[in-house]
N, C-alpha and C positions, 0 to 999 in steps of 0.2 A: 363621561368617556364612552365613546361609541364601541359597541360590541363588535369584535372582528368577525368577518364572514368565514365560517368553517367551510372547507371544501368537501364536496360529496366524494365518498369512496366508491368510485365507479366499479371496481372489481367486486366489492361487497354487494352492491345492488345487483349486479349480474349473477353472482353466485347464489344469492337467495332466490332470485327468479328461476334459475335453473333447478334449484332444489324443489321449489313448489311445482315446477313443470314436470317433475318426476312423479308427483302424486296424482294419480288418475291418468297416467300417460297412455297413449295408444299410437300406433303407426310410428312415423319418424319422430315427430315433435308435437303431436296432438295431445290435448288434455280433455278428458271427460270427468269433470268434478262437479256434478250437479248439486243443488242445494240440499242440505241435510242428509247427504249420503255419507258413507264411511270416508270417502275421499275428502269431502268438505270438512268433516270432523278432524281428519288427520292434518289438513292444512292449518286449521285453527289451533290444533295442539302445537304445531311448529311455532306459531306466533306466541302462544302462551308460554311454552318452554323458554323461548328467548326472553320474554318479559320477566320471568322468574329469575333467570340468570343475571339480568340487569337490575333486579330489585324493584321493578315497576309493578304497580298493582293492576290486576286484570279483572274485568267484570263482564257479565253478560246481562241480557234483559229478557223480557217475556216473548220476544220474537226471534231470539237467537243472535242478535247483533253482538259483536265482541269489541270491548274497549280495553285499551291499555293506557295507563296514566303515568306521566312524569309530573310530580307535583310542582306547583309554583310557589313563589315567595309570599304572596298576599293571601292570607286566610280568607276563604269564602269566595275567591275569584272564580268566575266561570271559565271553562276550558276552551282553548283553541283546538279544533279537531281536524285531523288530517287523515285521509284514507280513501278506500274504495271497497272492492268486494273480492272474495276468494272463490266463489262459485263460477262455473263455466257453462257454456252450452255443451251438448253432447258431442259436438264437432269442434270444440274450442281449441285455443292455442295457449301459449305460455305467458302472454303479456296482458291480455284484456282483464282488467280488474286487479289481478295480482300485482301489477306494477304500482298501482296507487297505494296498496297496503305496504309494499316493500319500501316505497318512498317514505311513508310514515315511520317505519322502523328505522330507516337511515337518519331521519331528522331527530328522533329521540336519541339515537346513538351519538350523533354529533353534538347535541346539547350536553349529553353526559360526559363524553370524552373531553370536551373543551371547557367543562365546568361552567357552563353558561347558565346563569340564574335568569329565570323568566318570572314575571309578575303573575302571569296566569298559568295554570296547568296546561301542558300540551299533551294531547291524547291521540292515539291511533284508534281508528274504527275500521272494522271489517263488517260492512253491512250484509245482512242475510238476504239470500235469494234475489240478487239483482237481476239475473237473467230471465227468470220467470218461465223457464222451459219445462220444469217439472211441476211446479205449482204456480198458478197465476193469481194475482198480477205480478209483473216484474217490479223491481225496486221495492220489494215487499218490506224489507227491514227498515228502510228509511221512511217509507210511507207510514208504517205503524208507529215509528218513533215520533214523527212530526205530528201525526193525527192519531193519538191513542184511542180515540173513540171507534176506530175501524178494526181494532184488534180482534174482537170476537168474530167478526165476519171473515177476516183473514185466516184465523185459526181453523175455520170450518171449510176452507178451500181444500179440494181433493185433487190428487194426481190421477193420471189415467188408470192406475191400478187400484184406485179407490182409497188409498192412504190419505188421511187428512194431514194438514200442516200440524195440528195439535199432536197427532200421533207421531209424526216424524220428529217433532221437537222433544218428545219424551226421551229419545236416545241422546239428543244434544244436551238436555238438562242433566241426564245421568252422567255423561262424560265430563261435564263441567260443574258438578255439584259443589266443588270446593271453591268456586270463584264467587266473588262478590256479586250482588244482584242490584241492578240499576233500574230505577223507574223510567218509563217512557216519558219523553217530552221535556227532559231536563235541558235548560238553556245552554247554548253555545255562544262563545264570543264571535266565532266565525267558523266556516267550513271550507277546506281546501282539498281539491281532488286532482291528482295527476292521472293521465290516461293516454293510451295510444289513440291517434286520431280515428282509426277504423275507417278511414276514407283516403282517397288518393291525392288530395290537394297539396299537402306538404311534400309528398314524394315527387309530384309533378313539378313543383316549384323549387325543389332542392333546398327546402328550408327545414332545419332540424326540429324546431319547436315553435309554438305560437300560443299567445294568450287566447282565452276563450271568453267571449262577451255574453254568451247565453246559449240556450237550447231552443231549437225551433219547435213549434207546436205541431200537433198531429190530429188529423181528422180522418176517421174511417167510416166509409159509407158502403151500403149494400144496394145493389141495383138488380131489379128483376124485370125482364123483358118478356112479355107474352106474345105468342103467335098462335098458329094452328097447325097441328101435325097433318101430314098428308103423304101420299105415296111419292117417292122421289122420282119415279119414272113416268108418272101420268099427269101430274098437275103442272100446267104451263106457268112460266115465271110470273106473268102478269096477274095470275089468279092466286098466287101464293101469299100467305101471311107468315113469312119466314122470320122467326124470332131472332135467329142469328144475323140475318141481313139487317134487321133493325138495330141490333146491338152493335154491329160493325159500323154503321153510320154514326151512332152515338160515340163510339170509341174513337173514330176518326176526328171528331170535334174535340174530344178529350185530349188527345195527343197534340193537337194544334195548340190547345191551352198550355200544355206542359212546355211546348217549345217557345211560348211567348214571354216567359218569365224565368230569368236565369236562376232565381232563388227557389223556385218551386220544385218539389220532389213529388212526382206523381207515379203511382204504381198500381197496375191491375195484376195482382198476384194470384188470384184464384178465380177461375172461370169454369162453369159447368153448363153443358149443353144437354137438354133433355128432348127426346128419350135416349139420345146417344146411340142411335142405330144408323149405319151407313145408308140405309134405304128409306129413311123417314125424314121428312122436312122438320127441322127443329121447332118444337112448340113452346119451349121456354128456355131462356138463358138467364143464368144468375152469375154475378161477378161482384168482386169487392174493389173499392177504390181507396187507396191509402194516399192521402195528401199531406205534405209537410211543408211548413213555411215559417220563417222567423217573425213574420208580421201578423199579429192577431187579427187586424182588420181584413187582411186578405183571406185568411182562413174563414172568417165569418161570412164572406161573400160567396164562398164556393158552392153551397147548396143552391143558391139562386142561379149561379152561373150554370150549374149542371141541369137545373130545370129548364133554363133557356136552351141548352144544347138538345134536350129531349123534345123541345117544341111543345111541352106540356102534353105530350101524347099519352093517352090513358093506358096504353100498353106498356109504358115504361114507368116503373115505380122506384123512387129513390128514398132510402131511409138512412138515418144516421145511426151508426153503431156505437161510436165513442168519439170523444173529443178531449184533447189535452192542450191547454193554452201554452204558447211560448213563454219563456221566462228570460229576464235579463239579469245578469250577474252584477254584483257590486262594482261600480265603476272604478273606485279607488283601488280595490284589490286587483282588478283586472289590469289596471294601468301599472301597478307594481310588478305583477308578473311579466307584463310586456317589457318594462324597463330592464329587468334582469335578462330576459331572453335576448333583447336587442344588444345589450352589453356583451353577451357571450357569442352571439351569432351574426350580428349586424342586420338582422331582419326585424321589422316592426309589424309583421303580419298579425292580425287578429281574426279569429274564426268564430262562426256560430256553429255549435254542435248539431250535426244531423241525427245523431243517435241519442236515445234516452239514457240518462245517468242518474245516480242517486242525488247528485247535486241539483237536479230539477226540483225535488221536494224540499231540499234544504234552502233553496234560494228564497223561499217565502218565510223561512224560519229564522235565518240569521244571515249576515253578510257572507256571501259565497262566491267562489270563482274556481276556475279550472285552468290547467295547462295541458296542451296536447303535444305529443311528440310524434314524429312521422313514423309510419309503419310501411314496410316494403310493399309497393304495389297497391297500398290501401287495403290489403287483405286482412280480414279479421273473421272470427268465428270459424277458423279453419286451421289445420295443422301447419300450414305455411305462414301463419302469422309471425312477423318478425320485426323487431326494432333493434338498432345497434346500441351497444353499451354506451357509446359516446352521446347519442341523442337522449338516451334515458337519463344520463347524468345531467344534461342541460335542463330537462324538465324538473328533476329533483332539486337542482340548485335554485331554480326559480321559486320553489315553494319554501326552501330554506330561507331565502330573502324575505318572503312574506311573514314567516313565523318570527323571525328576528324583529322585523319592523313592528309587528303587532304585540309582541310579548316580552322582548328582552328587557331586563332591568337596566336602568341607567345609573344606578347608584354603585 
């Protein structure tokens, strides 16, 4: 006998999001709840208190991830895990990250209220330090969970004020000393994450939600352009070695590249001109290039393409700072999310995530997928971040369908 599909309680999802939005609030609707701060701990206490009222077991681990478990009927079965993160940027909003955790709360509530037996345990996770604004790298909790060997390196990372992750975690561990302790790297049946899109496509297309097929890769490069300083009033143009002029020529070719591929995302977000005086010809220019693309092969060609743009000029030096490969999500899970979204909205759109999420690390660890819901104007990491309760319910319902398909007992 097929398990009936419980309906998401739209008002409950909204109410919990608004409550979390009050923790670390600023301005009209902004939220500053950075990792391992008092606000982050308060948000986790809210989840732990709910878990205790429901009779669910709560655990933490060596990097401060929070897990809440509803047991399954098969002894020893590995859990299906749903969640996201509770930390925000200093300029954050009410929906980024918190929505995915609230969806997990809603799923566990629905299973309990409808007395639905699942073969596998179903767990909520609130990953630690996804944003990476206070301590780097971002997606720290999921990274350490999937790759426990990096834990010591992560614990030694320091914030701008000198505080280490290990020192910040001491308060976290004290606050949750009575919780169970989980070892890093314990296997999952699958991982599901609900998130606002953080981009404008769904809003532009008037589509409430979409399945997500993967996360694009990212390549960060540093470019240094040398020239020769000189007096701005005395050196004729044909005798100058103006580093900025050389850089502008290079950047012109770079932006032509960006316009040639609809899928590429190319940003020069930091540029410094030296010596930075109005009366001196620039002698050195340094800038960064952030390139993102869903195709790994395209990313791998970028350094050679940029070398071609520079004409191999010895005054232009290009170095790679970091590289993250794109990932593809589990096809069957993504299709299941898409089917539910299509049934509810009539849209069959599938997106590739332009932003990094914890699901990136989980994709190589277990079957993984995401669902995106539209956010007004594509605005995120800002107090004007907004998603409607109706759209949020669609995304949550898609993951309810996934959970039932993967774990519901058929006896």
